[in-house]
C-alpha positions as CSV (number, residue, x, y, z in Angstrom):
1,X,4.2,-12.5,9.2
2,X,1.0,-11.3,10.1
3,X,-1.2,-9.0,7.7
4,X,-3.6,-8.1,7.4
5,X,-6.0,-5.6,4.6
6,X,-7.3,-3.4,6.6
7,X,-9.1,-1.5,3.1
8,X,-8.2,-2.1,-0.6
9,X,-9.8,0.0,-3.0
10,X,-10.2,3.7,-4.7
11,X,-11.6,5.1,-1.9
12,X,-9.1,4.1,0.2
13,X,-5.8,2.0,1.0
14,X,-4.0,0.8,3.7
15,X,-2.2,-2.8,4.5
16,X,-0.9,-3.9,8.5
17,X,2.2,-6.1,7.7
18,X,4.0,-7.9,10.2
19,X,7.5,-9.9,10.1
20,X,9.8,-10.5,12.8
21,X,10.3,-7.6,15.2
22,X,8.7,-4.5,12.7
23,X,5.4,-4.0,12.3
24,X,4.1,-0.8,9.6
25,X,1.3,0.2,7.5
26,X,1.5,0.6,3.7
27,X,-0.5,3.9,2.9
28,X,-2.9,5.4,4.9
29,X,-6.1,6.5,2.4
30,X,-8.9,5.9,4.7
31,X,-9.5,8.6,7.2
32,X,-7.2,8.1,10.7
33,X,-10.5,7.5,12.4
34,X,-11.7,4.6,10.0
35,X,-7.7,3.9,9.9
36,X,-8.1,3.2,14.0
37,X,-11.9,1.7,14.1
38,X,-11.1,-1.3,11.6
39,X,-7.3,-1.7,13.3
40,X,-9.8,-2.3,16.8
41,X,-12.0,-4.5,15.3
42,X,-9.1,-7.2,13.7
43,X,-7.0,-7.1,17.2
44,X,-4.2,-4.7,16.0
45,X,-2.3,-2.5,17.9
46,X,-1.9,0.9,16.5
47,X,0.4,2.0,19.2
48,X,2.6,-0.2,18.0
49,X,2.9,0.3,14.7
50,X,6.2,1.6,13.8
51,X,6.3,3.3,10.4
52,X,4.0,4.4,8.0
53,X,5.6,3.4,4.3
54,X,3.9,5.9,1.5
55,X,3.5,4.1,-2.3
56,X,2.1,7.3,-4.0
57,X,0.9,10.9,-3.6
58,X,-2.7,10.0,-4.4
59,X,-5.6,10.6,-2.3
60,X,-6.8,7.6,-1.6
61,X,-3.1,6.2,-0.7
62,X,-2.3,8.9,1.4
63,X,-5.2,10.8,3.0
64,X,-3.9,10.7,6.5
65,X,-0.4,8.7,6.5
66,X,1.0,12.3,8.5
67,X,-2.2,12.4,11.0
68,X,-0.8,8.7,11.8
69,X,2.2,8.9,12.3
70,X,1.3,12.6,14.6
71,X,-0.4,10.6,16.4
72,X,1.6,7.4,16.9
73,X,5.3,9.8,16.5
74,X,6.9,7.2,14.0
75,X,8.2,8.3,10.7
76,X,7.0,8.2,7.4
77,X,8.1,6.9,5.0
78,X,7.7,8.4,1.1
79,X,10.2,9.6,-2.0
80,X,12.0,12.5,-2.1
81,X,8.7,13.8,-4.7
82,X,6.1,12.0,-3.3
83,X,6.5,14.7,-0.3
84,X,7.0,17.7,-2.1
85,X,3.6,16.7,-3.8
86,X,2.0,15.3,-1.0
87,X,3.2,18.2,1.2
88,X,-0.1,19.4,2.3
89,X,-0.3,15.7,4.3
90,X,3.2,15.8,5.9
91,X,3.1,19.0,7.8
92,X,4.6,18.9,10.9
93,X,5.3,15.0,10.6
94,X,8.9,12.7,10.0
95,X,8.9,12.0,6.8
96,X,12.3,10.0,6.2
97,X,12.6,9.9,2.5
98,X,13.8,6.9,-0.3
99,X,15.2,6.9,-3.2
100,X,13.3,5.3,-6.0
101,X,14.8,1.4,-7.0
102,X,17.2,1.5,-3.9
103,X,16.9,-0.4,-0.6
104,X,17.1,0.4,3.0
105,X,16.7,-0.6,6.0
106,X,14.5,-0.1,9.4
107,X,14.8,-2.3,12.6
108,X,15.3,-5.9,11.0
109,X,13.8,-5.6,7.9
110,X,15.3,-4.0,4.3
111,X,12.9,-2.5,2.4
112,X,13.1,-2.4,-1.1
113,X,10.5,0.2,-3.1
114,X,10.0,-0.5,-6.7
115,X,9.1,2.0,-9.1
116,X,5.8,0.6,-10.9
117,X,4.9,3.0,-14.1
118,X,1.4,4.9,-12.4
119,X,0.3,7.6,-13.2
120,X,1.7,10.2,-10.0
121,X,5.1,11.5,-9.7
122,X,7.2,8.8,-8.3
123,X,4.9,5.8,-7.5
124,X,6.7,2.2,-6.1
125,X,5.5,-0.8,-4.7
126,X,7.4,-2.2,-2.0
127,X,8.9,-5.6,-0.9
128,X,9.9,-5.7,2.4
129,X,12.8,-8.7,3.3
130,X,13.4,-9.8,7.1
131,X,14.4,-13.2,8.9
132,X,10.8,-14.3,8.0
133,X,11.0,-14.1,4.0
134,X,9.8,-11.7,1.2
135,X,6.8,-9.9,1.6
136,X,5.5,-7.3,-1.0
137,X,2.4,-5.1,-2.4
138,X,2.0,-3.7,-5.5
139,X,-1.2,-2.2,-6.5
140,X,-1.6,0.4,-8.7
141,X,0.7,-1.2,-10.9
142,X,0.4,0.8,-14.9
143,X,2.2,-2.1,-16.7
144,X,3.8,-5.1,-15.0
145,X,7.2,-4.5,-16.1
146,X,10.5,-6.8,-16.0
147,X,11.4,-5.0,-12.9
148,X,8.5,-6.0,-10.5
149,X,8.7,-9.6,-11.6
150,X,11.7,-10.3,-11.2
151,X,11.1,-8.2,-7.6
152,X,8.6,-9.7,-6.8
153,X,9.9,-14.0,-6.9
154,X,9.6,-15.7,-4.1
155,X,7.6,-13.7,-2.2
156,X,5.6,-16.0,1.1
157,X,3.1,-12.4,0.8
158,X,1.6,-11.1,-1.9
159,X,-0.6,-7.7,-1.9
160,X,-2.1,-7.7,-5.6
161,X,-3.6,-5.2,-8.0
162,X,-6.9,-6.7,-10.2
163,X,-8.3,-3.6,-10.8
164,X,-10.9,-4.5,-13.4
165,X,-12.3,-6.8,-16.3
166,X,-11.9,-6.0,-19.6
167,X,-15.3,-6.6,-21.2
168,X,-16.7,-4.1,-17.8
169,X,-14.1,-1.5,-18.0
170,X,-14.6,-1.2,-22.1
171,X,-18.8,-1.9,-21.5
172,X,-19.2,0.6,-18.7
173,X,-20.1,3.8,-17.7
174,X,-17.2,5.3,-17.4
175,X,-15.8,8.5,-20.8
176,X,-13.6,7.0,-23.3
177,X,-10.4,9.0,-21.8
178,X,-10.7,7.1,-18.6
179,X,-10.6,3.7,-20.2
180,X,-8.0,4.6,-22.3
181,X,-6.2,5.7,-19.3
182,X,-7.2,2.7,-16.8
183,X,-5.7,0.6,-19.3
184,X,-3.2,2.5,-20.1
185,X,1.1,1.7,-18.9
186,X,0.1,4.7,-16.4
187,X,-3.3,3.5,-14.8
188,X,-4.0,-0.2,-14.0
189,X,-3.9,-4.1,-14.3
190,X,-6.5,-6.1,-15.2
191,X,-7.8,-9.4,-13.8
192,X,-6.7,-11.4,-16.5
193,X,-2.8,-9.2,-16.5
194,X,-2.8,-10.2,-12.8
195,X,-3.3,-13.6,-13.5
196,X,-0.6,-13.9,-16.0
197,X,1.2,-12.2,-12.9
198,X,0.9,-14.8,-10.6
199,X,1.4,-17.7,-13.2
200,X,4.5,-16.3,-13.5
201,X,5.7,-16.2,-9.4
202,X,4.3,-18.9,-8.9
203,X,6.6,-20.9,-6.6
204,X,6.1,-23.8,-3.3
205,X,6.6,-21.0,-0.7
206,X,4.1,-18.9,-1.8
207,X,2.0,-18.7,1.2
208,X,-0.9,-16.1,1.2
209,X,-2.3,-13.3,-1.8
210,X,-4.6,-11.1,-1.2
211,X,-6.3,-9.6,-4.2
212,X,-6.2,-5.9,-4.4
213,X,-7.6,-2.5,-5.6
214,X,-10.3,-3.5,-7.5
215,X,-12.8,-0.9,-8.7
216,X,-16.3,-1.0,-7.6
217,X,-17.5,0.2,-11.2
218,X,-15.1,-2.0,-13.3
219,X,-14.8,-5.1,-11.6
220,X,-16.6,-8.0,-9.2
221,X,-15.3,-10.2,-6.7
222,X,-16.5,-13.0,-8.3
223,X,-14.9,-11.8,-11.9
224,X,-11.4,-11.8,-9.0
225,X,-12.7,-15.1,-7.3
226,X,-12.9,-17.3,-10.8
227,X,-8.8,-15.3,-11.5
228,X,-7.7,-16.9,-8.2
229,X,-9.5,-20.4,-9.1
230,X,-7.8,-20.3,-12.3
231,X,-4.2,-20.0,-10.9
232,X,-5.2,-22.8,-8.0
233,X,-6.5,-25.0,-11.4
234,X,-3.7,-24.5,-14.1
235,X,-1.0,-25.1,-11.9
236,X,0.4,-27.3,-8.6
237,X,3.4,-25.3,-7.0
238,X,1.4,-23.8,-4.2
239,X,-1.8,-23.5,-3.1
240,X,-1.4,-19.9,-0.9
241,X,-4.7,-18.6,1.7
242,X,-6.6,-15.7,-0.5
243,X,-8.1,-12.8,0.5
244,X,-10.5,-10.1,-2.0
245,X,-9.1,-6.5,-0.8
246,X,-12.7,-4.9,0.6
247,X,-13.3,-1.1,0.4
248,X,-15.7,-0.8,3.9
249,X,-14.2,-3.5,5.8
250,X,-10.7,-5.3,7.2
251,X,-9.8,-8.4,6.0
252,X,-9.0,-11.2,9.2
253,X,-5.4,-11.0,10.2
254,X,-4.0,-14.0,8.3
255,X,-0.5,-15.4,10.0
256,X,1.5,-17.2,8.1
């Protein structure tokens, strides 16, 4: 597998995943120009991507999904509801609709769109399975449901939300209503909740981890580093390579 976090945060999200004979982007929330620039900077051939997978219709995930698809003549995979809600982004775009919760096969991979509770019309995370094993991307989680936990077991790679530090959120500048929304089942999960989920998912085959979708106002990379250090210290099952997702630059391409 090869993985690269091209962008992660409230201004745009994009993850590159290469497994077996298939290369996909999960969300394209940057401008097309910036997406292509970051891919070029890390040596990823954009013309070699086979499909775009869309988690939900918020602009930081969908902004350039259609334009990337049209430029390279590749399909976008989105649920029927997301396709309908984000229709203006998909004009003249080849969209393959899926049903949330029902796995589908594309080339040599199986794609499992896992329902999550974020405040959009039909949000999902993705578990991708191939001969090389399982990889998953779950951000904008809302809450960690039992289904999410079970679906993520056994992954070699996780792109996992770690959105906010609770103290920073509650003592920060956001209005009370927004704080409540972020903390609710329809918002985002905290560093502490990410840590608890990691402990549930620890196994000897977990090789790489991106801590994703950090809030620029209510979190700090140092807090997330402490979260991952705690995870590594408190268990001896695995020692994955860990990257903190960045809004403004791509990570190195990880190969596992």
